[in-house]
KEPA-101806 format. One record per residue (C-alpha): x, y, z. Coordinates in pm, whole numbers, plus 50000, padded with zeros to 5 digits. Layout:
+-------+-------+-------+
!     u !     v !     w !
+-------+-------+-------+
!     X !     Y !     Z !
...
+-------+-------+-------+
END
This chain:
+-------+-------+-------+
!     u !     v !     w !
+-------+-------+-------+
! 62906 ! 42762 ! 80835 !
! 62554 ! 42884 ! 80824 !
! 62441 ! 43241 ! 80899 !
! 62108 ! 43373 ! 80956 !
! 61950 ! 43708 ! 81006 !
! 61658 ! 43802 ! 81227 !
! 61453 ! 44116 ! 81250 !
! 61260 ! 44228 ! 81546 !
! 61027 ! 44502 ! 81630 !
! 60833 ! 44646 ! 81919 !
! 60625 ! 44926 ! 82012 !
! 60464 ! 45010 ! 82356 !
! 60229 ! 45313 ! 82469 !
! 60398 ! 45572 ! 82704 !
! 60215 ! 45540 ! 83085 !
! 60291 ! 45755 ! 83390 !
! 60343 ! 45557 ! 83693 !
! 60601 ! 45312 ! 83530 !
! 60959 ! 45305 ! 83498 !
! 61124 ! 45350 ! 83167 !
! 61360 ! 45062 ! 83082 !
! 61532 ! 44995 ! 82757 !
! 61787 ! 44718 ! 82727 !
! 61772 ! 44620 ! 83094 !
! 61860 ! 44983 ! 83226 !
! 61636 ! 45207 ! 83408 !
! 61622 ! 45551 ! 83229 !
! 61555 ! 45857 ! 83455 !
! 61227 ! 45983 ! 83311 !
! 60859 ! 46088 ! 83393 !
! 60684 ! 45817 ! 83228 !
! 60736 ! 45479 ! 83166 !
! 60595 ! 45229 ! 82870 !
! 60279 ! 45016 ! 82927 !
! 60281 ! 44653 ! 82914 !
! 60235 ! 44315 ! 83060 !
! 60606 ! 44295 ! 83149 !
! 60817 ! 44585 ! 83209 !
! 60747 ! 44712 ! 82847 !
! 61119 ! 44684 ! 82742 !
! 61062 ! 44737 ! 82381 !
! 61457 ! 44730 ! 82326 !
! 61486 ! 44387 ! 82478 !
! 61145 ! 44260 ! 82313 !
! 61259 ! 44355 ! 81985 !
! 61622 ! 44187 ! 82036 !
! 61447 ! 43874 ! 82187 !
! 61215 ! 43842 ! 81862 !
! 61511 ! 43920 ! 81646 !
! 61705 ! 43625 ! 81779 !
! 61418 ! 43415 ! 81799 !
! 61356 ! 43499 ! 81421 !
! 61692 ! 43426 ! 81307 !
! 61645 ! 43076 ! 81452 !
! 61301 ! 43018 ! 81327 !
! 61173 ! 42966 ! 81650 !
! 60872 ! 43176 ! 81685 !
! 60839 ! 43523 ! 81856 !
! 60832 ! 43685 ! 82213 !
! 60459 ! 43611 ! 82243 !
! 60477 ! 43222 ! 82183 !
! 60726 ! 43204 ! 82451 !
! 60586 ! 43466 ! 82695 !
! 60215 ! 43512 ! 82628 !
! 60099 ! 43835 ! 82777 !
! 59773 ! 43644 ! 82859 !
! 59982 ! 43463 ! 83147 !
! 59999 ! 43635 ! 83469 !
! 60328 ! 43474 ! 83595 !
! 60509 ! 43696 ! 83311 !
! 60318 ! 44018 ! 83493 !
! 60598 ! 44272 ! 83531 !
! 60896 ! 44043 ! 83474 !
! 61223 ! 44206 ! 83367 !
! 61232 ! 44143 ! 82982 !
! 61609 ! 44062 ! 82997 !
! 61462 ! 43747 ! 83144 !
! 61300 ! 43702 ! 82814 !
! 61614 ! 43792 ! 82629 !
! 61819 ! 43509 ! 82792 !
! 61562 ! 43251 ! 82745 !
! 61598 ! 43329 ! 82322 !
! 61938 ! 43288 ! 82346 !
! 61933 ! 42958 ! 82522 !
! 61675 ! 42838 ! 82215 !
! 61902 ! 42980 ! 81974 !
! 62230 ! 42786 ! 82156 !
! 62036 ! 42462 ! 82186 !
! 61925 ! 42473 ! 81803 !
! 62315 ! 42502 ! 81761 !
! 62352 ! 42849 ! 81688 !
! 62521 ! 43146 ! 81839 !
! 62484 ! 43531 ! 81798 !
! 62739 ! 43722 ! 81610 !
! 62604 ! 44089 ! 81637 !
! 62305 ! 44302 ! 81691 !
! 62224 ! 44622 ! 81573 !
! 61902 ! 44805 ! 81734 !
! 61734 ! 45130 ! 81718 !
! 61539 ! 45303 ! 81980 !
! 61250 ! 45527 ! 81877 !
! 61165 ! 45760 ! 82148 !
! 61068 ! 46150 ! 82100 !
! 61198 ! 46217 ! 82457 !
! 61413 ! 46169 ! 82706 !
! 61728 ! 46218 ! 82531 !
! 61899 ! 45867 ! 82538 !
! 62261 ! 45951 ! 82428 !
! 62403 ! 45926 ! 82769 !
! 62256 ! 45592 ! 82848 !
! 62410 ! 45474 ! 82553 !
! 62715 ! 45258 ! 82683 !
! 62529 ! 45124 ! 82984 !
! 62267 ! 44994 ! 82738 !
! 62501 ! 44848 ! 82513 !
! 62682 ! 44688 ! 82820 !
! 62353 ! 44530 ! 82957 !
! 62236 ! 44392 ! 82612 !
! 62595 ! 44242 ! 82543 !
! 62594 ! 44071 ! 82892 !
! 62239 ! 43919 ! 82827 !
! 62365 ! 43812 ! 82483 !
! 62703 ! 43667 ! 82569 !
! 62860 ! 43897 ! 82336 !
! 63165 ! 44121 ! 82341 !
! 63074 ! 44510 ! 82344 !
! 63191 ! 44556 ! 82026 !
! 62939 ! 44323 ! 81854 !
! 62640 ! 44523 ! 82042 !
! 62504 ! 44858 ! 81837 !
! 62201 ! 45083 ! 81977 !
! 62135 ! 45377 ! 81794 !
! 61848 ! 45659 ! 81921 !
! 61612 ! 45837 ! 81688 !
! 61319 ! 46069 ! 81738 !
! 61044 ! 46059 ! 81499 !
! 61031 ! 46439 ! 81404 !
! 60712 ! 46500 ! 81595 !
! 60529 ! 46269 ! 81324 !
! 60324 ! 45994 ! 81428 !
! 60252 ! 45814 ! 81751 !
! 60616 ! 45838 ! 81847 !
! 60659 ! 46172 ! 81753 !
! 60374 ! 46294 ! 81955 !
! 60508 ! 46129 ! 82250 !
! 60237 ! 45838 ! 82293 !
! 60424 ! 45531 ! 82209 !
! 60827 ! 45400 ! 82192 !
! 60900 ! 45167 ! 81926 !
! 61251 ! 44958 ! 81904 !
! 61385 ! 44758 ! 81592 !
! 61638 ! 44512 ! 81592 !
! 61843 ! 44322 ! 81343 !
! 62061 ! 43992 ! 81467 !
! 62288 ! 43761 ! 81287 !
! 62338 ! 43419 ! 81418 !
! 62592 ! 43156 ! 81318 !
! 62598 ! 42768 ! 81292 !
! 62901 ! 42589 ! 81225 !
+-------+-------+-------+
END
């Protein structure tokens, strides 16, 4: 048995006139995140963590933001792709732990829906997906309400 761990991180600017999507779930908010796709920082971080754990590059290699076909694409599609890449390489995902850093809105009421969405995309049981929400205590671009970030760590296994 071989265990590997991958780390993912993503950041997007706050933008008005766009939906706020986290882990494939639309969050009630007066703003969204700016990006070529739906700018789901959480799905992007988890995707990069899966790709990293299996040494398959990063999200930009698989879905370049210079390619118009990915414009406004739902980021769970990227995550599904990463899961398939991992499976083809002989790995299965064991668990995910992630952080979302966003000053507002408060996200605690969305935790279960986001975990369920990610678990379904990853093909995991709910108890193998953890998502935590943090603020930046008014410090830096996240704390000043100019951006959002997400971090993820993924463990994969090859028997």
